[in-house]
C-alpha positions as CSV (number, residue, x, y, z in Angstrom):
1,M,39.6,34.1,-21.0
2,S,39.2,30.3,-21.1
3,D,38.8,27.8,-18.2
4,V,40.5,25.1,-20.1
5,T,44.3,24.9,-19.5
6,D,45.3,21.3,-20.2
7,G,42.5,20.0,-22.5
8,T,40.1,19.1,-19.7
9,P,37.0,21.1,-18.6
10,A,37.3,23.2,-15.5
11,G,36.0,21.5,-12.4
12,S,36.3,18.0,-13.7
13,G,38.9,16.9,-11.2
14,G,41.7,17.0,-13.8
15,T,40.7,13.7,-15.5
16,P,39.1,13.5,-18.9
17,A,36.2,11.3,-17.7
18,G,35.2,13.8,-15.0
19,G,35.6,11.4,-12.1
20,P,38.2,11.2,-9.3
21,E,41.6,9.9,-10.2
22,G,41.5,6.2,-11.1
23,T,37.8,6.0,-11.9
24,P,36.1,5.9,-15.3
25,G,33.7,8.8,-14.4
26,A,31.3,10.3,-12.0
27,A,28.8,7.5,-12.3
28,A,31.3,5.0,-10.9
29,A,31.9,7.2,-7.9
30,R,28.8,5.7,-6.3
31,P,29.3,2.0,-5.2
32,D,27.1,-0.6,-6.9
33,D,25.3,-1.4,-3.7
34,A,24.1,2.2,-3.4
35,R,22.3,2.1,-6.8
36,P,18.6,1.5,-6.8
37,G,17.8,-2.1,-8.1
38,P,15.6,-2.9,-11.1
39,G,12.5,-2.1,-9.0
40,G,13.8,1.3,-7.8
41,E,14.0,2.1,-4.2
42,G,13.3,-0.7,-1.7
43,T,15.4,-3.3,-3.5
44,T,18.7,-4.9,-2.8
45,P,21.6,-4.8,-5.3
46,G,20.6,-8.3,-6.6
47,G,17.1,-6.9,-7.3
48,E,15.3,-8.8,-4.5
49,A,12.6,-7.0,-2.6
50,A,14.0,-5.5,0.6
51,A,12.6,-6.9,3.8
52,Y,10.1,-4.7,5.6
53,E,7.9,-4.9,8.7
54,P,4.2,-4.2,8.0
55,A,2.6,-1.6,10.1
56,A,0.7,-2.8,13.1
57,P,-3.1,-3.0,12.8
58,A,-4.8,0.3,13.7
59,P,-8.4,1.4,13.8
60,L,-9.6,3.3,10.8
61,G,-11.8,5.5,12.9
62,V,-14.9,5.1,10.7
63,E,-18.0,6.4,12.4
64,R,-21.0,4.1,12.2
65,A,-24.5,5.6,12.6
66,P,-27.3,3.4,13.9
67,T,-29.6,2.1,11.2
68,G,-32.6,1.5,13.5
69,R,-32.5,-2.2,12.9
70,P,-30.7,-3.9,15.9
71,A,-29.6,-6.9,13.9
72,V,-28.0,-4.8,11.2
73,D,-26.4,-2.5,13.8
74,A,-24.9,-5.6,15.6
75,L,-23.4,-6.8,12.2
76,L,-21.9,-3.4,11.4
77,E,-20.4,-3.2,14.9
78,R,-18.7,-6.5,14.1
79,L,-16.6,-4.6,11.6
80,V,-14.7,-3.1,14.5
81,D,-13.1,-6.6,15.0
82,A,-11.2,-6.0,11.7
83,D,-9.6,-2.9,13.1
84,H,-7.4,-5.0,15.4
85,L,-6.5,-7.8,13.0
86,P,-3.7,-7.9,10.4
87,A,-5.0,-7.5,6.8
88,D,-5.1,-11.3,6.2
89,G,-7.6,-11.6,9.0
90,H,-10.0,-9.1,7.6
91,L,-11.6,-11.4,5.0
92,E,-13.1,-13.7,7.6
93,V,-14.8,-10.7,9.4
94,Y,-16.0,-9.2,6.1
95,E,-17.4,-12.5,4.9
96,D,-19.2,-13.0,8.2
97,V,-20.7,-9.5,8.1
98,H,-21.7,-9.9,4.5
99,R,-23.5,-13.3,5.2
100,G,-25.4,-11.6,8.1
101,L,-26.4,-8.6,6.0
102,R,-27.6,-10.8,3.1
103,S,-29.6,-12.8,5.6
104,E,-31.2,-9.6,7.0
105,L,-32.1,-8.4,3.5
106,T,-33.7,-11.8,2.8
107,S,-35.7,-11.6,6.0
108,L,-37.0,-8.2,4.9
109,D,-38.4,-9.8,1.7
110,A,-39.9,-12.6,3.8
111,D,-41.7,-10.1,6.1
112,R,-43.2,-8.2,3.2
113,P,-46.6,-9.3,2.0
114,G,-46.9,-10.6,-1.5
115,P,-48.2,-8.6,-4.4
116,A,-51.9,-7.8,-4.3
117,P,-54.0,-10.1,-6.6
118,G,-54.7,-8.8,-10.0
119,P,-58.1,-7.8,-11.4
């Protein structure tokens, strides 16, 4: 026994296109503003990026072990300051710590005696 009685498939709503009465098909049943934009989810119908609020700064919870060099430990502790800043404030902290660590490494070379004289 066949499910087709008037030339349209069963369950199609009685219209040849398969959509509700007066629409061209099932794809048109969803309004244009409900479709994902060119960038997928998170875009508006015009394709602009949807506005969002960035997450608030939060500590990463990274444990820091003492190095045995107080100056280095103080510089590494300064990284905690970045935990409470928005991302665009991290660069200043990281550059400051990097300068300090380079200075400490340079001082290690200055404290080391030069090579022994050759034969």
